[in-house]
N, CA, C and O atoms as a MOPAC input file, in Angstrom:
PM7 MOZYME 1SCF
protein

 N     -5.42400 1    -6.05200 1    -0.14700 1
 C     -4.99000 1    -5.77100 1     1.19600 1
 C     -6.20900 1    -5.90200 1     2.09300 1
 O     -7.34300 1    -5.69100 1     1.66400 1
 N     -5.95700 1    -6.24700 1     3.32400 1
 C     -7.06000 1    -6.47500 1     4.24300 1
 C     -6.73200 1    -5.85500 1     5.59800 1
 O     -5.88600 1    -6.36300 1     6.33300 1
 N     -7.39900 1    -4.76900 1     5.91700 1
 C     -7.23600 1    -4.12000 1     7.21100 1
 C     -8.12100 1    -4.85200 1     8.20500 1
 O     -9.30100 1    -4.52900 1     8.33500 1
 N     -7.57200 1    -5.82900 1     8.90300 1
 C     -8.33700 1    -6.61600 1     9.85900 1
 C     -8.34200 1    -5.98500 1    11.25200 1
 O     -8.83000 1    -6.59000 1    12.20700 1
 N     -7.80700 1    -4.78700 1    11.36600 1
 C     -7.79900 1    -4.10300 1    12.64600 1
 C     -9.16800 1    -3.49700 1    12.93800 1
 O    -10.01800 1    -3.41000 1    12.05200 1
 N     -9.37300 1    -3.08400 1    14.17400 1
 C    -10.63000 1    -2.46000 1    14.57700 1
 C    -10.65300 1    -0.96200 1    14.32000 1
 O    -11.55600 1    -0.26800 1    14.78600 1
 N     -9.68100 1    -0.46100 1    13.59100 1
 C     -9.57600 1     0.97300 1    13.35500 1
 C     -9.19600 1     1.23100 1    11.89600 1
 O     -8.70500 1     0.34800 1    11.19300 1
 N     -9.43500 1     2.45000 1    11.47400 1
 C     -9.11500 1     2.89400 1    10.11700 1
 C     -7.63300 1     3.26000 1    10.05900 1
 O     -7.09500 1     3.83500 1    11.00500 1
 N     -6.98000 1     2.92900 1     8.95600 1
 C     -5.60200 1     3.37300 1     8.73400 1
 C     -5.64900 1     4.72900 1     8.04600 1
 O     -6.42400 1     4.93200 1     7.11200 1
 N     -4.81400 1     5.65800 1     8.51000 1
 C     -4.77100 1     6.99600 1     7.90300 1
 C     -3.38100 1     7.29300 1     7.37400 1
 O     -2.37600 1     6.86800 1     7.94300 1
 N     -3.34400 1     8.03600 1     6.26400 1
 C     -2.08900 1     8.43200 1     5.60900 1
 C     -1.23500 1     7.20200 1     5.30600 1
 O     -0.18700 1     6.98100 1     5.91300 1
 N     -1.71200 1     6.41900 1     4.35800 1
 C     -1.10500 1     5.14100 1     4.01200 1
 C     -0.25200 1     5.27100 1     2.74600 1
 O     -0.68300 1     5.85400 1     1.75100 1
 N      0.95400 1     4.72300 1     2.80300 1
 C      1.84900 1     4.64300 1     1.64500 1
 C      2.16700 1     3.17700 1     1.40300 1
 O      2.51600 1     2.44400 1     2.32900 1
 N      2.04500 1     2.75700 1     0.15500 1
 C      2.33800 1     1.37100 1    -0.20700 1
 C      3.41300 1     1.38500 1    -1.28700 1
 O      3.29600 1     2.09300 1    -2.28700 1
 N      4.45600 1     0.59600 1    -1.07100 1
 C      5.55100 1     0.49600 1    -2.02900 1
 C      5.59800 1    -0.92800 1    -2.56000 1
 O      5.59000 1    -1.89000 1    -1.79200 1
 N      5.64800 1    -1.05200 1    -3.88300 1
 C      5.68900 1    -2.34100 1    -4.55800 1
 C      7.02700 1    -2.49400 1    -5.26400 1
 O      7.41300 1    -1.63600 1    -6.05800 1
 N      7.73300 1    -3.57600 1    -4.98100 1
 C      9.03200 1    -3.86400 1    -5.60400 1
 C     10.02700 1    -2.70800 1    -5.47000 1
 O     10.85800 1    -2.49300 1    -6.35200 1
 N      9.94200 1    -1.98600 1    -4.39100 1
 C     10.85500 1    -0.89200 1    -4.04500 1
 C     10.84100 1     0.29000 1    -5.01300 1
 O     11.61100 1     1.23100 1    -4.82100 1
 N     10.00000 1     0.27600 1    -6.03800 1
 C     10.03700 1     1.39000 1    -6.98700 1
 C      8.68200 1     1.87900 1    -7.47500 1
 O      8.61100 1     2.87300 1    -8.19700 1
 N      7.61400 1     1.20400 1    -7.09900 1
 C      6.27400 1     1.63800 1    -7.48500 1
 C      5.50300 1     2.00900 1    -6.22500 1
 O      5.56400 1     1.30500 1    -5.21700 1
 N      4.77800 1     3.12200 1    -6.29300 1
 C      4.18700 1     3.70400 1    -5.09500 1
 C      2.69800 1     3.97400 1    -5.26500 1
 O      2.20600 1     4.22500 1    -6.36500 1
 N      2.01100 1     3.91500 1    -4.14900 1
 C      0.60600 1     4.28800 1    -4.07900 1
 C      0.37800 1     4.88000 1    -2.70000 1
 O      0.92900 1     4.39200 1    -1.71400 1
 N     -0.42800 1     5.92700 1    -2.62500 1
 C     -0.75200 1     6.48600 1    -1.31300 1
 C     -2.24800 1     6.78000 1    -1.24500 1
 O     -2.91100 1     7.02500 1    -2.25300 1
 N     -2.74700 1     6.74500 1    -0.01200 1
 C     -4.16000 1     6.98700 1     0.22900 1
 C     -4.31000 1     7.69000 1     1.56900 1
 O     -3.61100 1     7.35000 1     2.52400 1
 N     -5.20100 1     8.65700 1     1.65600 1
 C     -5.40200 1     9.33000 1     2.93400 1
 C     -6.05700 1     8.42200 1     3.97600 1
 O     -5.94400 1     8.66400 1     5.17800 1
 N     -6.74700 1     7.36600 1     3.50300 1
 C     -7.45500 1     6.49300 1     4.43300 1
 C     -7.64000 1     5.09700 1     3.82500 1
 O     -7.86600 1     4.95900 1     2.62200 1
 N     -7.54300 1     4.07400 1     4.66600 1
 C     -7.88300 1     2.69500 1     4.28600 1
 C     -8.86800 1     2.20200 1     5.33000 1
 O     -8.51000 1     2.06000 1     6.49900 1
 N    -10.12500 1     1.93600 1     4.91900 1
 C    -11.13600 1     1.50800 1     5.88200 1
 C    -10.87300 1     0.09700 1     6.39800 1
 O    -10.03500 1    -0.63000 1     5.86500 1
 N    -11.59000 1    -0.26700 1     7.42400 1
 C    -11.52100 1    -1.63800 1     7.94300 1
 C    -12.02500 1    -2.59600 1     6.87900 1
 O    -12.86500 1    -2.23800 1     6.05400 1
 N    -11.50400 1    -3.82400 1     6.90500 1
 C    -11.95200 1    -4.84600 1     5.97000 1
 C    -11.09400 1    -4.92200 1     4.72400 1
 O    -10.08500 1    -4.22500 1     4.61200 1
 N    -11.49700 1    -5.77500 1     3.78000 1
 C    -10.71000 1    -5.96500 1     2.56000 1
 C    -10.83900 1    -4.79000 1     1.60500 1
 O    -11.89100 1    -4.15600 1     1.51000 1
 N     -9.75600 1    -4.51400 1     0.90300 1
 C     -9.72600 1    -3.47400 1    -0.12700 1
 C     -9.05100 1    -4.05100 1    -1.36100 1
 O     -8.13200 1    -4.86200 1    -1.25500 1
 N     -9.49800 1    -3.64100 1    -2.49700 1
 C     -8.92000 1    -4.09100 1    -3.75000 1
 C     -8.25000 1    -2.90300 1    -4.43700 1
 O     -8.80200 1    -1.80300 1    -4.49000 1
 N     -7.06300 1    -3.14600 1    -4.95600 1
 C     -6.30900 1    -2.08900 1    -5.61100 1
 C     -5.62100 1    -2.67600 1    -6.83700 1
 O     -4.76200 1    -3.54600 1    -6.69200 1
 N     -5.97400 1    -2.22700 1    -8.03900 1
 C     -5.31900 1    -2.74400 1    -9.24100 1
 C     -3.82000 1    -2.41500 1    -9.22900 1
 O     -3.42100 1    -1.33100 1    -8.80300 1
 N     -3.00700 1    -3.34500 1    -9.69200 1
 C     -1.56500 1    -3.11000 1    -9.73700 1
 C     -1.21500 1    -1.91200 1   -10.60800 1
 O     -0.18900 1    -1.26900 1   -10.38800 1
 N     -2.04400 1    -1.60700 1   -11.58500 1
 C     -1.78400 1    -0.46900 1   -12.47100 1
 C     -1.87600 1     0.87500 1   -11.74300 1
 O     -1.45600 1     1.89500 1   -12.28900 1
 N     -2.41800 1     0.89400 1   -10.52100 1
 C     -2.48400 1     2.12700 1    -9.72000 1
 C     -1.12400 1     2.49100 1    -9.13400 1
 O     -0.91300 1     3.63600 1    -8.73500 1
 N     -0.20400 1     1.54000 1    -9.07700 1
 C      1.13200 1     1.80600 1    -8.55900 1
 C      1.96100 1     2.47400 1    -9.64500 1
 O      1.99700 1     2.00900 1   -10.78400 1
 N      2.62900 1     3.57200 1    -9.28800 1
 C      3.41000 1     4.35600 1   -10.25900 1
 C      4.83600 1     4.53100 1    -9.77700 1
 O      5.09500 1     4.61500 1    -8.57700 1
 N      5.77000 1     4.58600 1   -10.73800 1
 C      7.15000 1     4.88700 1   -10.37100 1
 C      7.33000 1     6.40000 1   -10.32700 1
 O      6.37200 1     7.13600 1   -10.56200 1
 N      8.52600 1     6.87300 1   -10.03300 1
 C      8.74500 1     8.32000 1    -9.87700 1
 C      8.52100 1     9.09000 1   -11.17800 1
 O      8.24500 1    10.28900 1   -11.14100 1
 N      8.63600 1     8.41900 1   -12.32800 1
 C      8.36100 1     9.07500 1   -13.61000 1
 C      6.87900 1     9.03000 1   -13.98100 1
 O      6.46800 1     9.62700 1   -14.97600 1
 N      6.07800 1     8.32200 1   -13.18200 1
 C      4.64500 1     8.23800 1   -13.43400 1
 C      4.21400 1     7.01000 1   -14.21900 1
 O      3.02900 1     6.85900 1   -14.51800 1
 N      5.15600 1     6.12300 1   -14.56300 1
 C      4.81100 1     4.90500 1   -15.29800 1
 C      4.13300 1     3.90400 1   -14.36900 1
 O      4.54700 1     3.71800 1   -13.22500 1
 N      3.09200 1     3.27000 1   -14.87800 1
 C      2.34200 1     2.29500 1   -14.09400 1
 C      3.07600 1     0.95500 1   -14.02900 1
 O      3.81800 1     0.59000 1   -14.94100 1
 N      2.85300 1     0.23000 1   -12.92800 1
 C      3.36500 1    -1.12900 1   -12.80100 1
 C      2.70600 1    -1.97900 1   -13.88000 1
 O      1.48600 1    -1.93800 1   -14.03700 1
 N      3.48600 1    -2.73700 1   -14.61300 1
 C      2.98900 1    -3.58400 1   -15.69800 1
 C      3.02300 1    -5.04000 1   -15.23700 1
 O      4.08700 1    -5.65700 1   -15.19400 1
 N      1.86800 1    -5.57900 1   -14.89800 1
 C      1.78600 1    -6.94500 1   -14.37200 1
 C      2.12000 1    -7.99600 1   -15.42700 1
 O      2.37300 1    -9.14900 1   -15.07800 1
 N      2.12600 1    -7.62800 1   -16.70500 1
 C      2.50900 1    -8.55600 1   -17.76400 1
 C      4.02800 1    -8.69100 1   -17.81600 1
 O      4.55200 1    -9.77800 1   -18.06100 1
 N      4.73600 1    -7.58000 1   -17.58500 1
 C      6.19600 1    -7.56800 1   -17.66900 1
 C      6.89200 1    -7.81300 1   -16.33500 1
 O      8.06100 1    -8.19800 1   -16.31300 1
 N      6.19700 1    -7.59600 1   -15.22800 1
 C      6.81800 1    -7.67500 1   -13.90500 1
 C      5.98300 1    -8.53700 1   -12.96000 1
 O      4.78400 1    -8.73500 1   -13.16100 1
 N      6.64800 1    -9.03800 1   -11.93300 1
 C      5.99400 1    -9.84600 1   -10.91200 1
 C      6.10000 1    -9.11300 1    -9.57700 1
 O      7.18600 1    -8.65800 1    -9.22000 1
 N      4.99600 1    -8.98700 1    -8.82700 1
 C      5.10400 1    -8.40100 1    -7.49400 1
 C      5.98500 1    -9.28700 1    -6.60600 1
 O      5.69000 1   -10.46500 1    -6.40900 1
 N      7.04700 1    -8.72000 1    -6.08300 1
 C      7.99000 1    -9.49400 1    -5.26900 1
 C      8.10000 1    -8.96700 1    -3.84100 1
 O      8.46100 1    -9.70900 1    -2.92800 1
 N      7.79400 1    -7.70800 1    -3.65300 1
 C      7.89800 1    -7.13200 1    -2.31500 1
 C      6.84700 1    -6.04200 1    -2.17400 1
 O      6.63100 1    -5.24500 1    -3.08700 1
 N      6.19700 1    -6.02000 1    -1.01700 1
 C      5.17600 1    -5.02000 1    -0.73800 1
 C      5.39500 1    -4.49700 1     0.67400 1
 O      5.52900 1    -5.27300 1     1.62100 1
 N      5.43000 1    -3.17800 1     0.80700 1
 C      5.58100 1    -2.54600 1     2.11500 1
 C      4.43000 1    -1.56600 1     2.30000 1
 O      4.21000 1    -0.68300 1     1.47000 1
 N      3.70200 1    -1.73300 1     3.39300 1
 C      2.60900 1    -0.82500 1     3.73800 1
 C      3.05400 1    -0.02400 1     4.95400 1
 O      3.41500 1    -0.59600 1     5.98200 1
 N      3.02800 1     1.29200 1     4.83500 1
 C      3.37500 1     2.16900 1     5.94900 1
 C      2.16400 1     3.02800 1     6.28200 1
 O      1.59800 1     3.69800 1     5.41800 1
 N      1.77900 1     2.99100 1     7.55600 1
 C      0.61300 1     3.71400 1     8.04000 1
 C      1.09200 1     4.78200 1     9.00800 1
 O      1.74600 1     4.46900 1    10.00300 1
 N      0.77500 1     6.03800 1     8.72800 1
 C      1.20300 1     7.12600 1     9.60800 1
 C      0.35000 1     7.21200 1    10.86600 1
 O      0.83500 1     7.60500 1    11.92700 1
 N     -0.94300 1     6.83600 1    10.74200 1
 C     -1.84300 1     6.88400 1    11.89000 1
 C     -2.67500 1     5.61200 1    11.93300 1
 O     -3.63600 1     5.46200 1    11.17800 1
 N     -2.30200 1     4.70100 1    12.81700 1
 C     -3.04600 1     3.46000 1    13.00400 1
 C     -3.66200 1     3.44300 1    14.38400 1
 O     -4.33900 1     4.39500 1    14.77300 1
 N     -3.44000 1     2.37600 1    15.12800 1
 C     -3.98300 1     2.23200 1    16.47100 1
 C     -3.50200 1     3.35600 1    17.38000 1
 O     -2.30200 1     3.60700 1    17.48400 1
 N     -4.43800 1     4.02900 1    18.03400 1
 C     -4.15200 1     5.16700 1    18.92600 1
 C     -3.31100 1     6.24500 1    18.24900 1
 O     -2.53300 1     6.93700 1    18.90700 1
 N     -3.47100 1     6.38500 1    16.93100 1
 C     -2.73800 1     7.41200 1    16.19700 1
 C     -1.27400 1     7.09100 1    15.96700 1
 O     -0.51900 1     7.94600 1    15.50500 1
 N     -0.86200 1     5.87500 1    16.28000 1
 C      0.54100 1     5.47800 1    16.14700 1
 C      0.84700 1     4.97800 1    14.73500 1
 O     -0.02500 1     4.40600 1    14.08100 1
 N      2.07600 1     5.18800 1    14.26200 1
 C      2.45800 1     4.66700 1    12.94500 1
 C      2.65900 1     3.14900 1    12.99800 1
 O      2.85200 1     2.57100 1    14.06700 1
 N      2.61000 1     2.52700 1    11.83300 1
 C      2.83600 1     1.09100 1    11.73200 1
 C      3.41200 1     0.74300 1    10.37700 1
 O      3.35700 1     1.54200 1     9.44200 1
 N      3.96900 1    -0.46600 1    10.27700 1
 C      4.61200 1    -0.89800 1     9.04200 1
 C      4.41500 1    -2.39900 1     8.86700 1
 O      4.54000 1    -3.16400 1     9.82400 1
 N      4.10800 1    -2.81400 1     7.64400 1
 C      3.97000 1    -4.22100 1     7.29600 1
 C      4.80000 1    -4.48000 1     6.05800 1
 O      4.74300 1    -3.70800 1     5.10100 1
 N      5.57000 1    -5.55200 1     6.06000 1
 C      6.40700 1    -5.88100 1     4.91000 1
 C      6.14500 1    -7.31400 1     4.48900 1
 O      6.13400 1    -8.22400 1     5.31800 1
 N      5.93200 1    -7.50800 1     3.17900 1
 C      5.72300 1    -8.83100 1     2.61000 1
 C      6.78000 1    -9.07300 1     1.54800 1
 O      7.03500 1    -8.20400 1     0.71500 1
 N      7.39900 1   -10.25000 1     1.57000 1
 C      8.37900 1   -10.62400 1     0.53600 1
 C      8.05700 1   -11.97500 1     0.00500 1
 O      8.75900 1   -12.47700 1    -0.87300 1

């Protein structure tokens, strides 16, 4: 993921394939790397990149520019 904005994203939730989740209190400006195994389903199982293909990614930011929420969706 690459935060190309001039501000830090706060309270970030990322959803992968509608069932695997990752959250972070902050995402700094610039590129960030996150292993797919960090994404977990509600039972706590990690995303398995050998068995599954990333098909959809949704990033939700509670506090972005001027403290406003934002959303990005990739399919």
